[in-house]
N, C-alpha and C positions, 0 to 999 in steps of 0.2 A: 365642763369644757376641757379640751385637751390642752396640754402645756403650751404647745406652739400657737394654738389659737389665742390663748391668754396673752402670750408675749406679743402677738401681732395686733392685739386690740386693746391693750391697756393704755388708755389715753389720759391726758391731764384734765380731770373733771373739775370744773369751776362753778357749775350751777347745780344746786341740789334741791330735791323736793323736801317736804316737811317730814318725810319718813324718819323714824329714829334708827339708830344703829344699836341694836340690843347688845348687852354685855356678853352674852354667850357667843354671838357672831364675832365680836371684836376679840374675844378670848381665843377663838379658833384661828383667826387671822394671825394674831401675835404668837400663838403656840406653834404655828408652822413657820412663821417668818424668823423666829429666833434661831433657826438652824443655818442662817446665813453665815458665811465665813468672815473671820476678822484676823488681823495680823497677829500671828503667834497664838491664835485662838484665845486672845486675852479678853474678848467680849466686854469691852469697856463702854458700851452704849447704855444709855438710860432713856426711858420714855416716860413722859408725863402725859397722862390722858386728861385732857381739858374738856369738861362739859359745862363749866360755869360760864354763863353768858357775859358777865362783867370781865372775866379774864380773857375770853375770846375777843371782846370789844377792844380791850387794851392791846392785845397782840396785833390786831389789825391797825390800830393807831400807831404803834411803834414802827410799823412798816411804811407808813406814809412818806416820811422824808426820803427814804430810799426809792420809793415809787416815783416821787416827783423828779428826782434826778434821772431815773430810768426813762420816764416818758419824755422829759425835756431833751435828753440826748437822742432818743429815737426820733423825735420830731426834727432834730437838727441833722439827721442822717448819720449819726454816730452809732458805734456799737456800745450800748450802755454798760457802764461800769467796767470797761475794758482795762486790764492792768498794764497793757503795753502802750496804748495810745491815750494820753490824758485828754480829758474833755476840754473843749473850747467854749462850752456854754457858760455864760455869765451866771454867777450865783443868784442874782436878782431874778433872772429868767427862771431858774430852777425853783426858787421860792414861790413864784407866781403860777407855776404849772399846776393845773387841777389834777386831782387823784381820781382816775377812772374807777368806777364801782367794781369793775371786774377784778381789780387787784385786792380789794378789801372785803367784798361781800362773801367770798367763799369761807373766809375764816370766821366771819360773824354768823353765817347761816348754817354752816355744817353742824350736824349734831355732835360731832366729836372732832377735836383738833389734837393731834399728837405733836408734842414738842420733843424732838430727838436730840440728845446731847451725847458727847463722847468725852470720856475721861482722858485728858491729854497725858496723864501719867501712865497710860496703858496703850499708847500708840507708838509705832516705830516710824518716825518722820525722817526717813532716809534722805529726803530732799531738802532738809532744813538749812543746809549750807550753800545751796545753789542760789544764784542771783535771779530769782524769780519767785512768784507766788507759790507757796506750798500746796500740793494737791494730793500727795501720796497718803497722808493720814486719812483721807476720805475713804480709803479702802477698808478701814476698820469700822465704818458705820453705814456707808451708802448701800452696800449689798443688803443690809437689814431693811433700810427704807424701801428699796425696790421690791424686796420680798413682801413687804406690807402692802404695797400697791398692787402687786400681782395677786396676793391673797384677797384683797378687797374686790378686785375684778372677778375673781372666781366665785365670790359670794354674791355677785350682783350689785356691788357697791363700787365706788370710785373715789379717787383723791387726787391730790396735786402736791408735788414737792415744792414748797415755796421757801424763799430765802430772804425776803425783803426785811423782815424784822431782825435778821441776824446782824445787820449793820449797827443796831442798837443793843448789842449783846449784853452790856452791863445792866441795862434796864430790864431786859428779858430775864436775866439771872436773878435780879432782885424780885421781879414779879412772881417767879416760880420757886424761889429759894434754892436755886442751883448752886452747887459748890463752885468756888473760885477757879478750880482747875478743870472745869467742864466747859467745852466749847459747844455752842449751839450749832447743830449741823442742818436741821431742817424743821420747818413748821408745816405739818401735813394735815389739812382739813380732809375729812372723810365723811361721805354720806351717800345717799341714793341719787345718782345723776339724773337730771331732768331728761337727758337723752343719752342712750347708750350708742356710742360710735362703734362702727365695725370696720371702717376703712381709714387707715392713717396714711398721711403723706410722709414718706421718708426717702432719703437718698438710696439710689441703687448701689449694690455691692461694689460694682466697678468704678463708682465715683469716689470711694474713700478707702478702698483696700487695694494695696499694691504688693508686688512680690519682690523680696530681697532688699529693695531700696525705696525711699520715700517717692522718688520719681521713677520707680520701676514700672514694669507693665502692670496693667490693672488685672486683679484677680477675677477671673470670670467663671471659675468652677468647671 
């Protein structure tokens, strides 16, 4: 596949067949993905390749409290886990919300789950003193994660960048033996998608790209 075709068709795969992901294919994906940029080229990311079924099961379980709140807020018409607008959903409603299988089955069923962490001692968090949630440190790890997903697509596989287990980061750290100074950035199940999508719905360029100012004229090329 051509690069632009891969970019336009890499979707969030959540349903996988029983096909394995051979080590040589995974190696090829990672061998190419590692050339992703990172702040100062510090390359502080670490990847744990999880094949053990019991560990995958536990990772999915650790994400369930986060999913409950996510679904409860979505049912209430809120933007789940939004850092700007606090939730108005009562805790007992969240606790009683069922966990849809679509949120946990990918991690349990995928032949491989990659847990990607980043060494906080090797990132440049230039937004750490701003009065908002920090996002800049992600530049040192998420290009790598996206390269992995692009590579998986090129190999006929697929995956999904999940974050639900991250809210329970101390438990994830204990489960995998991660160092105390590593932040969990993504839990990525990868496998052979049940269906390969080729058309994705995304915003048009002129809906989110403007010239010179936020409210400037739309960029139309």
